[in-house]
C-alpha positions in Angstrom: 73.5 217.8 123.5 72.1 214.9 125.6 72.7 214.6 129.4 74.1 211.3 130.7 74.7 210.2 134.3 77.1 207.5 135.5 76.6 205.3 138.5 78.6 202.5 139.9 77.2 199.6 141.9 78.5 196.9 144.3 81.8 198.4 145.4 83.9 199.7 146.8 86.7 197.5 145.5 90.4 198.0 146.5 91.7 197.5 143.0 89.0 198.8 140.8 87.4 201.8 142.6 90.7 203.8 142.6 91.0 203.1 138.9 87.5 204.4 138.3 88.1 207.5 140.5 91.3 208.3 138.6 89.5 208.1 135.2 86.6 210.2 136.4 89.0 212.8 137.8 90.9 213.0 134.5 87.6 213.7 132.6 86.1 216.0 135.2 83.1 213.7 135.8 81.1 213.4 139.0 79.1 210.2 139.5 77.3 208.2 142.3 78.7 205.1 143.9 76.0 202.8 145.3 77.9 200.7 147.8 77.2 197.4 149.5 77.0 197.9 153.3 78.9 194.7 154.2 81.9 195.9 152.3 82.1 199.1 154.4 83.0 197.1 157.5 86.5 196.8 155.9 88.3 200.1 156.9 90.3 200.2 153.7 87.1 199.9 151.6 85.4 202.5 153.7 88.3 204.9 153.1 87.8 204.4 149.3 84.3 205.6 149.7 85.5 208.5 151.7 87.9 209.4 148.9 85.1 209.3 146.4 83.0 211.7 148.6 86.0 214.1 149.0 86.4 214.1 145.2 82.8 215.2 144.8 81.0 212.0 144.1 77.8 210.9 145.8 77.7 207.8 147.9 74.4 205.8 148.0 73.0 202.7 149.8 72.8 199.5 147.8 71.7 197.2 150.6 73.9 195.3 153.1 74.2 191.8 151.7 73.2 192.2 148.0 72.0 188.6 147.9 68.3 188.8 146.8 66.0 191.6 145.6 64.1 193.0 148.6 60.8 192.1 147.1 61.7 188.4 147.1 62.9 188.3 150.7 61.0 185.9 152.9 62.5 187.1 156.2 60.7 189.5 158.4 62.5 192.8 158.9 65.0 191.9 156.2 64.4 195.0 154.2 64.7 197.3 157.3 68.0 195.6 158.1 69.4 195.8 154.6 68.6 199.5 154.2 69.1 200.6 157.8 72.3 198.8 158.6 74.0 200.1 155.5 72.9 203.6 156.2 74.4 203.3 159.7 77.7 202.2 158.2 77.6 205.0 155.6 77.4 207.6 158.3 78.5 211.0 157.1 79.5 209.5 153.7 75.8 209.8 152.8 75.7 213.5 152.9 72.4 215.5 153.3 70.5 213.5 150.7 69.9 209.8 151.4 70.2 207.8 148.2 69.1 204.2 147.8 69.3 201.9 144.9 67.6 198.5 145.1 69.2 195.3 143.9 67.7 194.4 140.6 68.9 190.8 140.3 70.6 191.5 136.9 69.3 195.0 136.2 65.7 194.2 136.0 63.0 196.7 136.9 60.0 194.8 138.2 58.0 194.1 141.3 60.8 192.2 142.9 62.7 195.4 143.7 61.0 196.4 146.9 58.5 195.0 149.5 56.2 197.0 151.7 58.7 197.1 154.5 61.3 198.6 152.2 58.9 201.3 151.0 58.0 202.3 154.6 61.7 202.4 155.4 62.4 204.7 152.4 59.5 206.9 153.2 60.2 207.3 156.9 63.9 207.8 156.4 63.2 210.3 153.6 65.3 208.4 151.1 65.5 209.1 147.3 65.2 205.8 145.4 67.3 205.8 142.3 66.6 203.4 139.5 68.2 203.2 136.0 67.4 203.1 132.3 70.7 201.8 130.8 72.3 198.5 131.9 75.0 197.5 129.5 75.7 194.3 131.5 79.4 195.1 131.9 79.8 192.1 134.3 78.8 189.7 131.5 80.6 191.4 128.5 83.6 193.2 130.2 85.3 193.9 126.9 82.3 194.8 124.8 80.0 196.7 127.1 80.8 200.2 125.7 79.2 199.3 122.4 76.1 198.1 124.2 76.0 201.1 126.4 76.1 203.5 123.4 73.3 201.5 121.7 71.1 201.8 124.8 72.0 205.4 125.5 70.8 206.3 122.0 67.3 205.2 123.0 67.0 207.4 126.1 66.5 211.1 126.4 68.7 211.1 129.5 70.6 207.9 130.1 71.3 206.8 133.7 74.0 204.2 133.2 74.7 201.4 135.8 78.2 200.1 135.8 80.1 198.1 138.4 83.5 198.9 140.1 84.3 195.2 140.4 87.2 193.0 139.3 85.8 191.8 136.0 88.1 193.9 133.8 85.1 195.9 132.6 86.4 199.2 133.9 89.4 198.9 131.7 87.0 200.1 129.0 85.6 203.0 131.0 87.8 205.7 129.6 87.1 204.7 126.0 83.4 204.8 126.7 83.6 208.3 128.2 85.6 209.5 125.2 83.1 208.0 122.7 80.1 209.5 124.7 81.7 212.9 124.7 82.4 212.6 121.0 78.7 211.9 120.5 77.8 215.2 122.2 76.8 213.7 125.6 77.1 215.9 128.6 78.0 214.1 131.8 75.8 215.2 134.8 75.7 214.1 138.4 72.0 214.6 138.8 69.5 211.9 137.9 66.6 212.0 135.4 63.4 212.4 137.4 61.7 209.4 135.6 64.3 207.2 137.4 63.3 208.5 140.8 60.1 206.8 142.0 60.6 208.2 145.5 62.2 211.6 146.2 63.1 212.5 149.8 60.6 210.1 151.1 57.7 211.2 148.9 56.3 208.5 146.6 55.7 209.9 143.1 52.5 208.3 141.8 52.0 204.6 141.6 55.0 202.4 142.3 53.2 199.1 142.0 55.5 198.1 139.1 58.5 197.9 141.5 56.8 196.7 144.7 56.0 193.0 145.5 52.4 192.2 144.9 52.2 190.8 148.4 52.9 194.2 149.9 50.0 196.2 151.4 48.1 198.3 148.8 49.1 201.6 150.5 52.8 200.7 149.9 52.2 200.3 146.2 49.8 203.2 145.5 50.6 206.6 146.8 49.4 209.9 145.3 52.1 212.4 144.3 51.7 215.5 146.5 
């Protein structure tokens, strides 16, 4: 039996997030919602995230504006604001473990994900940085993404799937994907595979040069795992 972890980015959304939560509850699955800070300023959306937390899901930080990968930002202190402001808005929704997922600009894992300032923010704030290994591009193929997800999951020892609780219609297929995954002997877990966690509780695990801008200071890209 293979473990699989679900995560949802870019919400909360007043139409889609409740649909996702209902489906997850029906199937007894706990997931993580990486939310956009700017959306939490809406009290109704904030309450959706609170509902998710009450139902046992984890709530993570997915930047404030979600406009550009942090490693590509040209504005001083942008990364500190994107991470810090969202964490302030999360408040007690974040729980004891601070989870952060960078914006990948289409699900890409490369050195545009973080800059040196972001790394320092994650280290000093004792964040866990959560990446991914399965991106079925549900926002592009809302009706067909489950097939792509199953194909990609088959290649991973422990798939960590990125989906989006947005109004694309993609989440209409969520239940069928869950049923198919269970039929394929996949076991839904809330924990993350360690190879998707380059930073755990502020501790950098080996070299992270592949996810940090080349213009960042060397010490922000190369850190021994202690």
